[in-house]
Biopython code that builds the backbone (N, CA, C, O; Angstrom):
import numpy as np
from Bio.PDB.StructureBuilder import StructureBuilder

atoms = [
    (1, "MET", "N", (-12.656, -6.185, -4.851)),
    (1, "MET", "CA", (-12.763, -5.803, -3.454)),
    (1, "MET", "C", (-11.511, -5.016, -3.056)),
    (1, "MET", "O", (-10.398, -5.347, -3.465)),
    (2, "ARG", "N", (-11.712, -3.988, -2.266)),
    (2, "ARG", "CA", (-10.603, -3.145, -1.822)),
    (2, "ARG", "C", (-10.141, -3.585, -0.447)),
    (2, "ARG", "O", (-10.952, -3.799, 0.453)),
    (3, "ILE", "N", (-8.848, -3.716, -0.294)),
    (3, "ILE", "CA", (-8.294, -4.178, 0.979)),
    (3, "ILE", "C", (-8.538, -3.164, 2.095)),
    (3, "ILE", "O", (-8.694, -3.549, 3.254)),
    (4, "THR", "N", (-8.571, -1.887, 1.763)),
    (4, "THR", "CA", (-8.787, -0.865, 2.788)),
    (4, "THR", "C", (-10.264, -0.573, 3.026)),
    (4, "THR", "O", (-10.629, 0.014, 4.044)),
    (5, "GLY", "N", (-11.110, -0.982, 2.088)),
    (5, "GLY", "CA", (-12.527, -0.692, 2.203)),
    (5, "GLY", "C", (-12.867, 0.747, 1.852)),
    (5, "GLY", "O", (-13.986, 1.204, 2.087)),
    (6, "ARG", "N", (-11.908, 1.451, 1.294)),
    (6, "ARG", "CA", (-12.086, 2.864, 0.961)),
    (6, "ARG", "C", (-12.079, 3.046, -0.548)),
    (6, "ARG", "O", (-11.871, 2.086, -1.292)),
    (7, "CYS", "N", (-12.303, 4.270, -1.002)),
    (7, "CYS", "CA", (-12.375, 4.564, -2.433)),
    (7, "CYS", "C", (-10.982, 4.586, -3.075)),
    (7, "CYS", "O", (-9.963, 4.593, -2.384)),
    (8, "GLU", "N", (-10.964, 4.596, -4.397)),
    (8, "GLU", "CA", (-9.710, 4.600, -5.146)),
    (8, "GLU", "C", (-8.871, 5.837, -4.826)),
    (8, "GLU", "O", (-7.648, 5.751, -4.723)),
    (9, "ARG", "N", (-9.519, 6.963, -4.673)),
    (9, "ARG", "CA", (-8.801, 8.202, -4.366)),
    (9, "ARG", "C", (-8.025, 8.077, -3.056)),
    (9, "ARG", "O", (-6.889, 8.540, -2.958)),
    (10, "TYR", "N", (-8.633, 7.460, -2.061)),
    (10, "TYR", "CA", (-7.953, 7.232, -0.787)),
    (10, "TYR", "C", (-6.751, 6.308, -0.994)),
    (10, "TYR", "O", (-5.699, 6.508, -0.387)),
    (11, "GLY", "N", (-6.907, 5.304, -1.848)),
    (11, "GLY", "CA", (-5.818, 4.378, -2.129)),
    (11, "GLY", "C", (-4.612, 5.079, -2.732)),
    (11, "GLY", "O", (-3.471, 4.786, -2.376)),
    (12, "ARG", "N", (-4.871, 6.011, -3.652)),
    (12, "ARG", "CA", (-3.774, 6.777, -4.261)),
    (12, "ARG", "C", (-3.087, 7.657, -3.225)),
    (12, "ARG", "O", (-1.863, 7.785, -3.220)),
    (13, "LYS", "N", (-3.881, 8.258, -2.353)),
    (13, "LYS", "CA", (-3.328, 9.096, -1.276)),
    (13, "LYS", "C", (-2.478, 8.241, -0.331)),
    (13, "LYS", "O", (-1.404, 8.661, 0.101)),
    (14, "LEU", "N", (-2.956, 7.067, -0.023)),
    (14, "LEU", "CA", (-2.244, 6.160, 0.856)),
    (14, "LEU", "C", (-0.899, 5.741, 0.245)),
    (14, "LEU", "O", (0.114, 5.694, 0.944)),
    (15, "LEU", "N", (-0.893, 5.438, -1.053)),
    (15, "LEU", "CA", (0.364, 5.076, -1.712)),
    (15, "LEU", "C", (1.357, 6.231, -1.669)),
    (15, "LEU", "O", (2.556, 6.012, -1.502)),
    (16, "THR", "N", (0.868, 7.454, -1.818)),
    (16, "THR", "CA", (1.738, 8.632, -1.712)),
    (16, "THR", "C", (2.342, 8.718, -0.313)),
    (16, "THR", "O", (3.533, 8.995, -0.166)),
    (17, "GLU", "N", (1.537, 8.483, 0.701)),
    (17, "GLU", "CA", (2.023, 8.517, 2.079)),
    (17, "GLU", "C", (3.066, 7.432, 2.326)),
    (17, "GLU", "O", (4.062, 7.671, 3.009)),
    (18, "VAL", "N", (2.840, 6.232, 1.767)),
    (18, "VAL", "CA", (3.790, 5.133, 1.933)),
    (18, "VAL", "C", (5.112, 5.488, 1.253)),
    (18, "VAL", "O", (6.182, 5.253, 1.815)),
    (19, "ARG", "N", (5.042, 6.050, 0.052)),
    (19, "ARG", "CA", (6.265, 6.466, -0.644)),
    (19, "ARG", "C", (7.043, 7.495, 0.171)),
    (19, "ARG", "O", (8.265, 7.395, 0.288)),
    (20, "GLU", "N", (6.353, 8.472, 0.728)),
    (20, "GLU", "CA", (7.000, 9.488, 1.556)),
    (20, "GLU", "C", (7.634, 8.855, 2.791)),
    (20, "GLU", "O", (8.751, 9.212, 3.167)),
    (21, "TYR", "N", (6.936, 7.926, 3.418)),
    (21, "TYR", "CA", (7.422, 7.243, 4.618)),
    (21, "TYR", "C", (8.741, 6.514, 4.344)),
    (21, "TYR", "O", (9.650, 6.529, 5.174)),
    (22, "PHE", "N", (8.837, 5.874, 3.171)),
    (22, "PHE", "CA", (10.040, 5.122, 2.819)),
    (22, "PHE", "C", (11.032, 5.936, 1.998)),
    (22, "PHE", "O", (12.054, 5.399, 1.572)),
    (23, "GLY", "N", (10.761, 7.202, 1.767)),
    (23, "GLY", "CA", (11.672, 8.064, 1.038)),
    (23, "GLY", "C", (11.795, 7.720, -0.433)),
    (23, "GLY", "O", (12.866, 7.868, -1.022)),
    (24, "LYS", "N", (10.710, 7.265, -1.028)),
    (24, "LYS", "CA", (10.713, 6.876, -2.437)),
    (24, "LYS", "C", (10.201, 8.012, -3.306)),
    (24, "LYS", "O", (9.456, 8.881, -2.853)),
    (25, "GLN", "N", (10.620, 7.983, -4.564)),
    (25, "GLN", "CA", (10.149, 8.965, -5.527)),
    (25, "GLN", "C", (8.832, 8.479, -6.135)),
    (25, "GLN", "O", (8.470, 7.311, -5.994)),
    (26, "THR", "N", (8.120, 9.382, -6.810)),
    (26, "THR", "CA", (6.789, 9.060, -7.324)),
    (26, "THR", "C", (6.790, 7.947, -8.356)),
    (26, "THR", "O", (5.779, 7.261, -8.509)),
    (27, "HIS", "N", (7.894, 7.744, -9.071)),
    (27, "HIS", "CA", (7.940, 6.700, -10.102)),
    (27, "HIS", "C", (8.321, 5.335, -9.540)),
    (27, "HIS", "O", (8.254, 4.339, -10.260)),
    (28, "GLN", "N", (8.716, 5.269, -8.279)),
    (28, "GLN", "CA", (9.141, 4.008, -7.686)),
    (28, "GLN", "C", (7.948, 3.228, -7.131)),
    (28, "GLN", "O", (6.977, 3.800, -6.637)),
    (29, "PHE", "N", (8.056, 1.919, -7.229)),
    (29, "PHE", "CA", (6.991, 1.035, -6.760)),
    (29, "PHE", "C", (7.059, 0.822, -5.255)),
    (29, "PHE", "O", (8.099, 1.015, -4.626)),
    (30, "ILE", "N", (5.927, 0.420, -4.698)),
    (30, "ILE", "CA", (5.817, 0.024, -3.294)),
    (30, "ILE", "C", (5.694, -1.494, -3.263)),
    (30, "ILE", "O", (4.896, -2.071, -4.002)),
    (31, "THR", "N", (6.482, -2.139, -2.412)),
    (31, "THR", "CA", (6.404, -3.596, -2.301)),
    (31, "THR", "C", (5.315, -3.990, -1.304)),
    (31, "THR", "O", (4.871, -3.183, -0.487)),
    (32, "THR", "N", (4.904, -5.240, -1.394)),
    (32, "THR", "CA", (3.918, -5.726, -0.426)),
    (32, "THR", "C", (4.498, -5.688, 0.987)),
    (32, "THR", "O", (3.781, -5.422, 1.951)),
    (33, "GLU", "N", (5.779, -5.950, 1.103)),
    (33, "GLU", "CA", (6.440, -5.910, 2.406)),
    (33, "GLU", "C", (6.385, -4.493, 3.004)),
    (33, "GLU", "O", (6.101, -4.324, 4.189)),
    (34, "GLU", "N", (6.657, -3.487, 2.174)),
    (34, "GLU", "CA", (6.604, -2.102, 2.641)),
    (34, "GLU", "C", (5.184, -1.703, 3.030)),
    (34, "GLU", "O", (4.969, -1.078, 4.069)),
    (35, "PHE", "N", (4.216, -2.070, 2.189)),
    (35, "PHE", "CA", (2.824, -1.729, 2.500)),
    (35, "PHE", "C", (2.391, -2.410, 3.789)),
    (35, "PHE", "O", (1.694, -1.806, 4.604)),
    (36, "ALA", "N", (2.793, -3.655, 3.981)),
    (36, "ALA", "CA", (2.437, -4.387, 5.197)),
    (36, "ALA", "C", (3.028, -3.703, 6.432)),
    (36, "ALA", "O", (2.356, -3.548, 7.452)),
    (37, "GLU", "N", (4.276, -3.304, 6.324)),
    (37, "GLU", "CA", (4.919, -2.625, 7.450)),
    (37, "GLU", "C", (4.220, -1.316, 7.784)),
    (37, "GLU", "O", (3.983, -1.013, 8.953)),
    (38, "TYR", "N", (3.894, -0.547, 6.767)),
    (38, "TYR", "CA", (3.252, 0.759, 6.974)),
    (38, "TYR", "C", (1.830, 0.620, 7.504)),
    (38, "TYR", "O", (1.430, 1.340, 8.419)),
    (39, "SER", "N", (1.073, -0.299, 6.932)),
    (39, "SER", "CA", (-0.359, -0.394, 7.243)),
    (39, "SER", "C", (-0.675, -1.282, 8.444)),
    (39, "SER", "O", (-1.727, -1.144, 9.067)),
    (40, "GLY", "N", (0.234, -2.184, 8.761)),
    (40, "GLY", "CA", (-0.043, -3.123, 9.844)),
    (40, "GLY", "C", (-0.867, -4.322, 9.394)),
    (40, "GLY", "O", (-1.286, -5.135, 10.218)),
    (41, "ILE", "N", (-1.099, -4.436, 8.092)),
    (41, "ILE", "CA", (-1.826, -5.576, 7.529)),
    (41, "ILE", "C", (-0.807, -6.668, 7.209)),
    (41, "ILE", "O", (0.269, -6.376, 6.687)),
    (42, "LYS", "N", (-1.132, -7.900, 7.515)),
    (42, "LYS", "CA", (-0.204, -9.002, 7.239)),
    (42, "LYS", "C", (0.076, -9.094, 5.743)),
    (42, "LYS", "O", (-0.822, -8.929, 4.918)),
    (43, "GLU", "N", (1.337, -9.360, 5.409)),
    (43, "GLU", "CA", (1.729, -9.448, 4.010)),
    (43, "GLU", "C", (0.967, -10.552, 3.278)),
    (43, "GLU", "O", (0.655, -10.404, 2.096)),
    (44, "GLU", "N", (0.668, -11.643, 3.955)),
    (44, "GLU", "CA", (-0.081, -12.736, 3.339)),
    (44, "GLU", "C", (-1.480, -12.276, 2.926)),
    (44, "GLU", "O", (-1.984, -12.658, 1.869)),
    (45, "ASP", "N", (-2.100, -11.450, 3.773)),
    (45, "ASP", "CA", (-3.432, -10.929, 3.459)),
    (45, "ASP", "C", (-3.388, -10.000, 2.248)),
    (45, "ASP", "O", (-4.284, -10.027, 1.404)),
    (46, "ILE", "N", (-2.357, -9.192, 2.168)),
    (46, "ILE", "CA", (-2.198, -8.285, 1.029)),
    (46, "ILE", "C", (-2.039, -9.088, -0.260)),
    (46, "ILE", "O", (-2.676, -8.785, -1.269)),
    (47, "LYS", "N", (-1.191, -10.108, -0.222)),
    (47, "LYS", "CA", (-0.964, -10.933, -1.410)),
    (47, "LYS", "C", (-2.248, -11.633, -1.849)),
    (47, "LYS", "O", (-2.476, -11.817, -3.045)),
    (48, "HIS", "N", (-3.081, -12.022, -0.896)),
    (48, "HIS", "CA", (-4.366, -12.659, -1.209)),
    (48, "HIS", "C", (-5.237, -11.721, -2.062)),
    (48, "HIS", "O", (-5.868, -12.166, -3.021)),
    (49, "TYR", "N", (-5.271, -10.438, -1.718)),
    (49, "TYR", "CA", (-6.072, -9.463, -2.468)),
    (49, "TYR", "C", (-5.499, -9.186, -3.832)),
    (49, "TYR", "O", (-6.228, -8.768, -4.731)),
    (50, "LEU", "N", (-4.194, -9.410, -4.014)),
    (50, "LEU", "CA", (-3.545, -9.130, -5.289)),
    (50, "LEU", "C", (-3.666, -10.283, -6.292)),
    (50, "LEU", "O", (-3.363, -10.115, -7.473)),
    (51, "GLU", "N", (-4.102, -11.434, -5.827)),
    (51, "GLU", "CA", (-4.226, -12.605, -6.714)),
    (51, "GLU", "C", (-5.405, -12.476, -7.648)),
    (51, "GLU", "O", (-5.653, -13.370, -8.458)),
]
sb = StructureBuilder()
sb.init_structure("model")
sb.init_model(0)
sb.init_chain("A")
sb.init_seg("    ")
for serial, (resi, resn, name, xyz) in enumerate(atoms, 1):
    if name == "N":
        sb.init_residue(resn, " ", resi, " ")
    sb.init_atom(name, np.array(xyz, "f"), 0.0, 1.0, " ", f" {name:<3s}", serial, name[0])
structure = sb.get_structure()
């Protein structure tokens, strides 16, 4: 199940946007905390989808 409800391509685009927002390079990872801050989704909910 996808947390955003969108396709994989959208997910990759979203990760690129998050990296740009936090000033990260393409090889750097995004943390759940950063994704939660950017998306407005609770970090606990994100971690649930990652289990």
